[in-house]
N, C-alpha and C positions, 0 to 999 in steps of 0.2 A: 602173941603172934597170931595173925588171922589164919583161918583154915583155908587150905587150897582145895580146888575141886578133887584132887587126888585123895586128899585126906577124907573128904566126904565119901568118895567112892569106896575107899578101903575100910571104912568104919563098919564094924560088925557089932551087932547087938546080941546080947545073951537072950536065949529063948526062955520064955516062961510059959507056964500053963495058961492057957487061954490068952496068949499074947496077940499082937497085931498080926494081920495077914501079911505074910512075907512079901508077896508080889506087889501089894499096894504100897508097902513101905519102900521096896526097891524102885518101883515106878516113881514114887514121890521123890526119893533121893535122886533118881536120874534127872527129874525135872529141876530139882534144886541145883544139881551140878551144872546143868545147861544155863540156868538163870545166873548162877554164881560166876560161870565163865564169862557170860555176856557182861555182867557187872564189872568183873575184874578187867576185861578188855576195855570197856568204856572208861573205867578208872585210869587205866594206863594211858589211853588216848587223851583223857582230860589232863593227866599229869604232864604229858608231853606238850599239850596245848598250853598249859599254865607255864611250863618251862619256856616254851617258845615266846609266849606273850611277855613273860618276865624279862627275857633277853631283849625283846623288842622294846619293852618299856625302859629297860636300862639304856638301850641305844638312844631312845627318845629323850631320856633324862640327860644323857651326856650331850646330845644335840641341843637340848634346851639350855643347859649350862653354857655350852659354847656360844649359842646365840645371845644369851644374856651378857656373856663376857664381850662378845663382838659389839653388842649394842652399847655397852659401857665404854668400850674403846672408841667406837664411832662418836659417842656423845662427847668424850674427852677430846677427840680430834676436832670435832666441830667447835667445841668451846675454845680450843687452842687457835683454830683458824679465825674464829670470831674475835678473840683477843688480839691476834696478830693484825687482823684487818682494821680493828679499831686503832691500834697503835700506828699502823701505816697511814690510816686516814688522818690521824692527828698530825703526823709528820708532814703529810701532803698539805694539810690546811696551814700548818705553821710555815712551810716553805712558800706556799701561795701568798700568805700574808706578808712575808718578807719581800717577795717579788713585787707585790702590790705596793708596799711602802717604798721600795726602791723606784718603781715606775712613777709613783706619785711625786717622790722627791726629785727625780730626773725631770719630770714635766714641770714642776714648780721652778726648778733651776732654769730650764729653757724659757719658761714664761718670764722669769725675771730678766734674763738676758735679752729677750725680745722687747720687753718693756723699756729696758735701758737703751737698746738700739733705736726704738721708736722715739724716745725722748731725744736722743742724739740727732736723729733724722729731723725731728721737729726744729731743734735748735739750728741745724744746718739749713733747713728750708727757710727759717726766719732770716738768717744771715744772708742767704742767697736772695731772698725776696727784697730785703733792704738794699743790698748791693745793686740788684737789678733795677729797683725803683730809682736808686740814686743815679744809675747809668742812664735810664730812660729820661729822668728829669734833667740830667746834664745835657743829653742830646736834644731834648725839647728846648732847653735854654739856648743851645747853639742855634736851633732852628728859629727861635724867636728873636735872635739878635739882628741888628741892621746890616751886618756884613753880607747877608744874602742879597739884600736889595742893592748893595754897593756892587756886588759881582755882576748883577744883571745889567748894570749900567755900562759895563764895558762893551765896546763894539769893536772887535778886532777882526780884521779881514785876513784872508789867506795870504795875500801879498805882504801884509805887515808882518805876519809870522815868518814867512820865508825870508824876508829881509832881515828880520831879527835874528833868525838862525844863521843866515849867511854872515852877518856881521859878527856874531859871537864865535863862529867856528871857522871862520876864514874861508869864505866863498864856497861853502858846501851847499849843494842843492838837495832838498828833500823831496821825495815823491809824496803824493797825496796820502798814500797808505802809511808811510813813515810818519807823516805829520799827524795822522789820526792816532797812531800808536803813541806819539809823544803827548797828545792831549789826553 
């Protein structure tokens, strides 16, 4: 056990013949006591400082462990988010591909229907064209017949028509407007 300043102060030495000068020894012992008290006080302060720093270091160690655990948890969460995002992206891509296939198939189906309708319209237009051509040709044939020339040869006067109408209907007279309407 270390000496205390009180131990040093109370220490008595036996006296011998021609020993040390008592005042010098006492003065030296007083100086040792003062220095020893200072050293003990500094030691106590340093021990408290070491204790405080040890406690602070322990807090920092706990904080460091907590931060490391938090980093690990954050990394795991980020990895989970990344995995979920990748899975979601794959699902979105798969759904988009399905929709694209459906849209393409719908468009191809509509294109086929339109092509069929176009073919049908072409057929109908050919039939219409042939019928119209036949009709026009028939009308041209009618125009080219001699019957038109024969009609132009008739020279019927108004009195002849009135007589003709009077004879057929039993003495009915027609006005000029009625006659025009009949013609």
